[in-house]
PLY file of the C-alpha trace (Angstrom):
ply
format ascii 1.0
element vertex 367
property float x
property float y
property float z
element edge 366
property int vertex1
property int vertex2
end_header
-35.81 21.69 68.81
-39.27 23.20 68.84
-41.98 21.09 70.38
-45.58 21.44 69.34
-48.34 19.91 71.35
-50.80 20.32 68.49
-51.56 21.78 65.08
-51.49 25.57 64.72
-54.76 27.42 65.41
-55.71 29.72 62.57
-57.37 33.05 63.44
-61.14 32.79 63.83
-63.12 33.73 60.78
-66.66 34.93 60.40
-68.35 32.72 57.82
-70.06 34.69 55.08
-71.80 33.35 52.04
-70.81 34.96 48.76
-73.58 35.19 46.21
-76.23 33.71 48.51
-79.23 35.82 49.44
-79.45 37.05 53.04
-83.24 36.94 53.26
-84.33 36.54 56.86
-86.41 33.42 57.43
-89.39 34.60 59.47
-91.71 31.70 58.73
-91.68 28.63 61.02
-91.36 26.36 57.95
-89.79 26.84 54.55
-86.97 25.98 52.17
-83.57 27.60 51.76
-81.50 27.33 48.59
-77.83 26.33 48.78
-75.03 27.12 46.33
-71.61 25.58 45.79
-68.76 27.30 47.64
-65.30 25.97 46.79
-63.53 26.99 50.01
-66.37 27.51 52.47
-65.06 24.88 54.87
-61.35 25.47 54.32
-60.66 26.32 57.97
-63.14 23.96 59.57
-62.55 20.89 61.66
-64.87 18.10 60.54
-65.85 14.75 62.09
-64.03 12.85 59.32
-60.86 14.90 59.76
-60.76 14.40 63.53
-61.71 10.70 63.33
-59.15 9.88 60.65
-61.66 8.84 57.96
-61.01 9.03 54.20
-57.50 7.58 54.39
-55.78 6.90 51.09
-52.79 4.99 49.80
-51.56 5.37 46.22
-48.34 4.79 44.34
-46.54 4.46 41.06
-47.39 0.74 40.82
-50.97 0.98 42.09
-54.20 1.53 40.18
-56.00 2.68 43.31
-57.23 6.25 43.40
-58.57 8.73 45.94
-62.35 8.68 46.42
-63.97 12.07 45.81
-67.66 12.81 45.14
-68.42 9.10 45.20
-65.89 8.12 42.55
-62.31 6.89 42.63
-60.20 9.58 40.95
-57.13 8.30 39.11
-54.07 9.11 41.22
-50.39 8.19 40.99
-47.01 9.12 42.45
-43.51 9.35 41.03
-40.06 10.72 41.73
-38.22 13.27 39.57
-34.71 13.99 40.76
-35.05 14.63 44.49
-38.71 15.58 44.32
-41.77 13.42 44.85
-44.80 14.24 42.73
-48.47 13.37 42.97
-50.56 13.06 39.82
-54.32 13.62 40.17
-56.95 13.56 37.42
-58.41 16.99 38.23
-60.61 17.38 35.15
-62.10 13.89 35.40
-61.18 12.72 31.89
-59.65 9.46 33.16
-56.02 10.39 32.52
-53.33 12.36 34.35
-51.94 15.06 32.07
-48.59 16.84 32.47
-50.27 19.83 34.11
-51.97 17.58 36.67
-48.71 16.60 38.39
-47.60 18.61 41.43
-44.73 18.38 43.91
-45.68 16.91 47.27
-44.73 19.70 49.71
-42.59 19.05 52.77
-45.52 20.19 54.92
-47.41 17.07 53.85
-50.45 19.16 52.88
-51.77 19.67 49.35
-54.85 21.53 48.06
-56.67 20.10 45.03
-59.74 21.30 43.16
-61.42 19.51 40.29
-64.55 17.98 38.78
-66.08 14.53 38.97
-68.75 14.30 36.30
-70.81 17.45 36.77
-69.77 17.85 40.41
-67.09 20.36 41.38
-65.06 19.82 44.54
-62.13 21.12 46.54
-60.19 18.86 48.91
-57.11 18.98 51.08
-54.69 16.08 51.41
-53.09 16.10 54.87
-50.53 14.04 56.74
-48.98 12.95 53.46
-46.05 10.53 53.72
-43.90 9.10 50.93
-41.71 6.02 50.67
-39.36 5.09 47.80
-37.56 1.79 47.27
-35.68 2.80 44.07
-38.37 1.13 41.98
-41.73 2.33 43.18
-43.09 5.36 45.03
-45.86 5.03 47.61
-47.84 7.92 49.08
-50.45 7.81 51.82
-52.39 10.27 53.99
-55.91 11.57 54.58
-58.30 13.39 52.24
-60.56 16.08 53.73
-63.32 18.15 52.15
-62.92 21.91 51.67
-65.94 22.71 49.51
-69.51 23.01 50.78
-73.05 23.86 49.81
-73.92 27.15 51.49
-76.97 29.24 52.32
-78.63 31.35 55.04
-81.31 30.37 57.53
-82.51 33.71 58.81
-79.33 35.61 59.60
-77.27 32.47 60.24
-74.91 31.00 57.62
-75.39 27.27 57.10
-73.02 24.99 55.18
-73.33 21.28 54.52
-70.24 19.19 53.74
-69.89 15.89 51.90
-67.67 14.76 54.74
-67.53 11.11 53.68
-66.98 12.10 50.03
-69.58 9.70 48.66
-71.09 12.26 46.28
-74.42 12.69 48.09
-75.71 14.41 51.22
-77.41 12.22 53.81
-78.60 12.64 57.38
-77.40 9.54 59.14
-79.81 8.84 62.03
-77.23 7.60 64.55
-73.62 6.61 65.10
-70.53 8.14 63.55
-69.49 8.87 60.00
-71.65 10.42 57.29
-71.82 14.09 56.32
-71.50 17.29 58.33
-73.02 20.73 58.88
-71.23 23.97 59.74
-73.44 26.50 61.53
-72.88 30.22 62.00
-69.35 31.39 62.76
-68.30 28.06 64.27
-65.15 26.42 62.89
-66.27 23.00 64.11
-68.54 21.08 61.75
-70.86 18.59 63.42
-72.47 15.39 62.07
-75.43 16.18 59.79
-78.58 14.91 61.46
-82.30 15.69 61.54
-82.36 18.25 64.38
-79.89 21.10 64.99
-79.84 24.43 66.78
-79.42 27.26 64.28
-79.19 30.67 65.87
-81.33 30.54 69.01
-83.90 28.07 67.68
-84.12 24.33 67.20
-84.96 23.16 63.69
-85.84 19.90 62.03
-84.03 19.77 58.69
-84.50 17.73 55.52
-81.53 18.04 53.19
-81.80 17.38 49.46
-79.50 14.53 48.42
-77.74 16.81 45.89
-77.23 19.48 48.55
-79.08 22.23 46.69
-81.74 22.90 49.34
-82.83 22.37 52.93
-86.45 22.15 54.07
-86.75 23.40 57.63
-89.29 23.36 60.44
-88.78 25.42 63.57
-89.43 23.38 66.72
-91.23 24.96 69.65
-91.86 23.78 73.21
-89.05 21.22 73.03
-87.88 20.13 76.48
-84.17 20.89 76.83
-81.47 20.66 79.46
-78.39 22.84 79.86
-75.06 21.08 79.33
-71.76 22.00 81.01
-68.22 20.65 80.78
-65.50 21.46 83.29
-62.65 22.78 81.19
-60.41 25.78 82.07
-61.87 29.13 81.01
-61.71 29.75 77.25
-59.85 26.47 76.56
-62.85 24.55 75.22
-63.38 25.30 71.52
-65.90 22.58 70.72
-67.48 19.49 72.27
-69.75 17.67 69.84
-72.44 15.29 71.06
-74.58 12.97 68.89
-78.11 11.92 69.84
-80.55 9.52 68.19
-81.37 11.98 65.36
-79.59 15.17 66.38
-76.14 16.63 66.98
-74.99 19.65 68.99
-71.84 21.49 70.00
-71.82 22.09 73.76
-69.60 25.14 73.21
-72.34 26.99 71.28
-75.50 25.13 72.34
-74.87 24.07 75.94
-76.19 27.19 77.67
-79.33 27.40 75.51
-79.89 23.69 76.07
-80.27 20.55 73.97
-83.20 18.11 73.83
-83.35 15.50 76.58
-82.02 12.09 75.60
-78.98 9.85 75.35
-75.86 11.24 73.65
-72.41 10.02 72.65
-69.22 12.04 72.30
-68.24 12.61 68.64
-65.16 14.79 69.12
-63.90 18.00 70.70
-61.18 20.63 70.56
-59.31 22.33 73.37
-56.88 25.17 72.95
-54.20 26.97 74.88
-52.41 29.98 73.47
-51.78 29.35 69.76
-52.19 25.57 69.76
-55.18 23.23 69.53
-55.61 19.65 70.69
-58.27 17.25 69.45
-60.03 14.70 71.62
-62.23 11.77 70.65
-64.11 8.99 72.48
-62.20 6.04 73.87
-63.41 2.48 74.35
-64.86 3.30 77.79
-66.24 6.79 77.17
-69.75 6.79 78.70
-73.07 7.69 77.16
-74.43 10.96 78.51
-78.04 11.13 79.72
-79.29 14.70 79.29
-82.29 15.54 81.46
-84.63 18.40 80.60
-84.92 21.29 83.02
-81.58 20.38 84.61
-77.98 21.56 84.40
-76.18 18.48 83.11
-72.44 18.36 83.84
-70.52 15.89 81.69
-67.85 13.56 83.03
-65.07 14.68 80.73
-61.80 16.64 80.90
-59.65 16.85 84.03
-58.16 14.96 85.69
-56.16 13.48 82.83
-53.64 10.68 82.91
-51.00 9.09 80.72
-51.97 5.64 79.52
-49.19 3.25 78.51
-47.91 -0.29 78.86
-44.61 -0.74 80.72
-42.18 -3.65 80.63
-39.47 -4.81 83.04
-36.30 -6.52 81.84
-32.81 -6.92 83.27
-33.61 -4.59 86.14
-34.88 -1.81 83.89
-38.39 -0.47 83.33
-39.22 0.34 79.71
-42.15 1.71 77.75
-42.79 2.49 74.10
-43.13 6.16 73.17
-45.44 5.03 70.36
-47.89 3.61 72.90
-48.34 6.63 75.19
-51.70 8.40 75.12
-53.37 11.14 77.16
-56.75 10.10 78.59
-59.37 12.27 80.30
-61.85 11.55 83.10
-64.44 10.35 80.60
-61.90 8.00 78.99
-61.69 10.40 76.04
-58.37 10.36 74.19
-56.40 13.53 73.41
-54.10 13.81 70.47
-52.55 12.28 68.56
-49.39 13.28 70.38
-46.07 11.94 69.15
-43.76 11.21 72.08
-41.16 9.51 69.87
-37.74 11.04 69.21
-38.29 13.95 66.84
-42.03 13.96 67.58
-44.24 16.92 68.48
-44.50 16.36 72.25
-41.90 16.41 75.02
-41.18 13.04 76.63
-43.40 12.46 79.68
-41.98 12.26 83.18
-41.87 8.70 84.54
-42.30 8.43 88.31
-41.82 5.20 90.28
-43.31 4.88 93.74
-42.50 2.64 96.65
-45.72 2.89 98.59
-46.16 6.65 98.83
-42.46 7.34 98.60
-41.08 8.56 95.27
-38.31 6.12 94.36
-37.49 7.70 91.03
-38.74 10.55 88.85
-37.19 11.44 85.52
-38.11 12.26 81.94
-38.60 9.29 79.67
-35.38 8.37 77.88
-35.18 6.95 74.37
-33.39 3.62 74.05
0 1
1 2
2 3
3 4
4 5
5 6
6 7
7 8
8 9
9 10
10 11
11 12
12 13
13 14
14 15
15 16
16 17
17 18
18 19
19 20
20 21
21 22
22 23
23 24
24 25
25 26
26 27
27 28
28 29
29 30
30 31
31 32
32 33
33 34
34 35
35 36
36 37
37 38
38 39
39 40
40 41
41 42
42 43
43 44
44 45
45 46
46 47
47 48
48 49
49 50
50 51
51 52
52 53
53 54
54 55
55 56
56 57
57 58
58 59
59 60
60 61
61 62
62 63
63 64
64 65
65 66
66 67
67 68
68 69
69 70
70 71
71 72
72 73
73 74
74 75
75 76
76 77
77 78
78 79
79 80
80 81
81 82
82 83
83 84
84 85
85 86
86 87
87 88
88 89
89 90
90 91
91 92
92 93
93 94
94 95
95 96
96 97
97 98
98 99
99 100
100 101
101 102
102 103
103 104
104 105
105 106
106 107
107 108
108 109
109 110
110 111
111 112
112 113
113 114
114 115
115 116
116 117
117 118
118 119
119 120
120 121
121 122
122 123
123 124
124 125
125 126
126 127
127 128
128 129
129 130
130 131
131 132
132 133
133 134
134 135
135 136
136 137
137 138
138 139
139 140
140 141
141 142
142 143
143 144
144 145
145 146
146 147
147 148
148 149
149 150
150 151
151 152
152 153
153 154
154 155
155 156
156 157
157 158
158 159
159 160
160 161
161 162
162 163
163 164
164 165
165 166
166 167
167 168
168 169
169 170
170 171
171 172
172 173
173 174
174 175
175 176
176 177
177 178
178 179
179 180
180 181
181 182
182 183
183 184
184 185
185 186
186 187
187 188
188 189
189 190
190 191
191 192
192 193
193 194
194 195
195 196
196 197
197 198
198 199
199 200
200 201
201 202
202 203
203 204
204 205
205 206
206 207
207 208
208 209
209 210
210 211
211 212
212 213
213 214
214 215
215 216
216 217
217 218
218 219
219 220
220 221
221 222
222 223
223 224
224 225
225 226
226 227
227 228
228 229
229 230
230 231
231 232
232 233
233 234
234 235
235 236
236 237
237 238
238 239
239 240
240 241
241 242
242 243
243 244
244 245
245 246
246 247
247 248
248 249
249 250
250 251
251 252
252 253
253 254
254 255
255 256
256 257
257 258
258 259
259 260
260 261
261 262
262 263
263 264
264 265
265 266
266 267
267 268
268 269
269 270
270 271
271 272
272 273
273 274
274 275
275 276
276 277
277 278
278 279
279 280
280 281
281 282
282 283
283 284
284 285
285 286
286 287
287 288
288 289
289 290
290 291
291 292
292 293
293 294
294 295
295 296
296 297
297 298
298 299
299 300
300 301
301 302
302 303
303 304
304 305
305 306
306 307
307 308
308 309
309 310
310 311
311 312
312 313
313 314
314 315
315 316
316 317
317 318
318 319
319 320
320 321
321 322
322 323
323 324
324 325
325 326
326 327
327 328
328 329
329 330
330 331
331 332
332 333
333 334
334 335
335 336
336 337
337 338
338 339
339 340
340 341
341 342
342 343
343 344
344 345
345 346
346 347
347 348
348 349
349 350
350 351
351 352
352 353
353 354
354 355
355 356
356 357
357 358
358 359
359 360
360 361
361 362
362 363
363 364
364 365
365 366
């Protein structure tokens, strides 16, 4: 049996913008035009994807749909022979035609493009699961955005994503959720806020609600502090921090520095060989105070530990494979990892100590 510790890492791509002018922005203020790109974010991680937002549940007996571009799109599920099918109103006419039914693949991933009113979109349904009780079919999973509005700020590609699929682009001032921005060649979209680093400069951005333009103002003389995180060389792929009205990826922005202030962890990615592992804040993950003119080292990463609840009954110690999680030094949580039988991670080793003496050490067994 092959064990995966994470989802497969696709080869890095250089983001280019088809059909969008590459005029270099030399002025400190200005406006850039954005155009619809159906697959501009197809290989990107986004805050909603990592955080598990935009969950859906539909079925043959349900009138619920999947929310896209601010509207609930009529969706259904059915079984034909041994195949499960998903019906999705791709053209937005309020009905599901014969051509709008498609087999749910065994991979649990489906790509869908369509229109909602005058808005075009492309989404990916991931983690799809199906249940069938001989009368009704139920299907659930997560919807993620693939399409974006794209343009160039100077020589740097910029894409904004309707990450919460509400049909409008907004710059949420704080907290999690909202929309996202993909900058340069990064494959990690970050929460869309007022201030971002694009290229080597900091900019204040004002995004049009329909996503067709961005007004920008280059910021000068902003006090910044360098940010470091102690991960093994080349393993850190992204580490996204959110401030009061800004968001940055330590991977790309840490050495150049980010404005002083208080930040929270949004999410991150670590990779080894051909696999990638997500991490997100836990209940006790601290706020990070970034000081200007300083090298700020975050409490995050190693050492890591397994977190679980054990039970003792009839002389035996037991634990649930469903309740095992990997936690870092900043209480950040890595995964999800599935330690259950048939899951994607090898069972952890359980060690029992008597004082400092190892009384028992063996791989977790399934009961």
